[in-house]
C-alpha positions as CSV (number, residue, x, y, z in Angstrom):
1,Q,-82.1,-6.0,211.2
2,D,-82.7,-2.7,209.5
3,T,-83.6,-2.8,205.8
4,P,-81.5,-0.7,203.5
5,T,-82.7,2.9,203.0
6,E,-83.1,4.1,199.4
7,I,-81.6,7.6,199.2
8,G,-83.2,8.7,195.9
9,V,-80.2,8.4,193.6
10,G,-80.5,4.7,193.0
11,V,-78.4,3.9,196.0
12,S,-79.4,2.2,199.2
13,I,-77.5,2.6,202.4
14,E,-77.5,0.9,205.8
15,P,-76.4,2.1,209.3
16,I,-72.8,1.4,210.3
17,T,-72.9,-1.2,213.1
18,P,-69.9,-1.6,215.4
19,A,-69.2,-5.0,213.6
20,V,-69.2,-3.3,210.2
21,S,-67.0,-0.5,211.5
22,R,-64.5,-3.0,212.8
23,R,-64.6,-5.2,209.7
24,L,-64.0,-2.2,207.3
25,R,-61.5,-0.5,209.8
26,V,-63.4,2.7,209.7
27,P,-61.7,5.5,211.7
28,E,-63.2,5.9,215.1
29,G,-66.3,8.1,215.2
30,R,-66.5,8.6,211.5
31,G,-69.0,7.6,208.8
32,G,-72.7,8.1,208.3
33,A,-73.7,4.9,206.5
34,V,-72.5,2.1,204.4
35,V,-73.5,1.6,200.8
36,A,-75.6,-1.6,200.5
37,D,-76.5,-1.5,196.8
38,V,-76.2,0.7,193.7
39,S,-78.9,0.3,191.0
40,P,-77.6,-0.3,187.4
41,R,-79.5,2.9,186.4
42,S,-78.1,5.0,189.2
43,P,-76.1,8.1,188.3
44,A,-73.7,6.9,191.0
45,V,-72.8,3.7,189.1
46,G,-69.0,3.5,188.9
47,A,-68.7,6.2,191.6
48,L,-70.1,4.4,194.6
49,T,-69.8,0.7,195.3
50,P,-71.4,-1.6,197.9
51,G,-69.2,-1.5,201.1
52,D,-68.2,2.1,200.7
53,V,-68.6,4.0,204.0
54,I,-70.0,7.5,203.4
55,L,-68.0,10.0,205.5
56,A,-69.1,13.3,204.0
57,I,-71.3,14.8,201.3
58,N,-70.2,18.0,199.6
59,G,-67.8,18.8,202.4
60,T,-70.2,18.2,205.2
61,A,-69.5,15.2,207.5
62,V,-72.4,12.8,208.0
63,A,-73.0,10.7,211.1
64,S,-76.1,8.7,210.3
65,V,-78.4,7.4,207.6
66,G,-80.6,10.4,208.3
67,D,-77.7,12.8,207.7
68,V,-76.9,11.2,204.4
69,T,-80.5,11.3,203.2
70,T,-80.9,15.0,204.3
71,R,-77.6,16.1,202.6
72,L,-78.6,14.4,199.3
73,E,-82.2,15.8,199.4
74,R,-80.6,19.3,199.7
75,T,-78.5,18.8,196.6
76,G,-80.2,20.2,193.5
77,V,-80.9,18.0,190.5
78,G,-78.2,18.4,187.9
79,T,-75.5,19.3,190.4
80,L,-72.4,17.4,191.1
81,V,-72.4,15.4,194.4
82,R,-69.0,14.9,196.0
83,V,-69.0,12.0,198.4
84,L,-66.0,11.3,200.7
85,V,-66.0,7.6,201.2
86,W,-63.8,5.1,203.2
87,R,-62.9,2.3,200.7
88,Q,-60.4,-0.5,201.3
89,G,-58.6,1.3,204.1
90,S,-58.4,4.8,202.7
91,E,-60.4,8.0,202.0
92,Q,-61.5,8.5,198.4
93,V,-63.7,11.0,196.7
94,A,-66.6,9.7,194.5
95,V,-68.3,12.2,192.3
96,F,-71.6,11.9,190.4
97,R,-74.3,14.2,189.0
98,K,-77.7,14.0,190.7
99,R,-80.5,13.6,188.2
């Protein structure tokens, strides 16, 4: 199986498999990746949690691990990152400052 991808903000993500999509009841055709782990030193601690499905970053929908990584790389250090996530059956917005 794919190992989690570290996305540079102390967060690692994994691809969304059909099984994960069904288990988390992710809306059809949405989501770029699922959060696998958040480092205790990550700026995203308290914003993102393992099991969150990343739907969009800064208003741009993501459809793969590569999309998520690219969007975050394009976000400048010190700027706020708005992440639309699917958590426990609903959309929620998580915000953290990239550092």
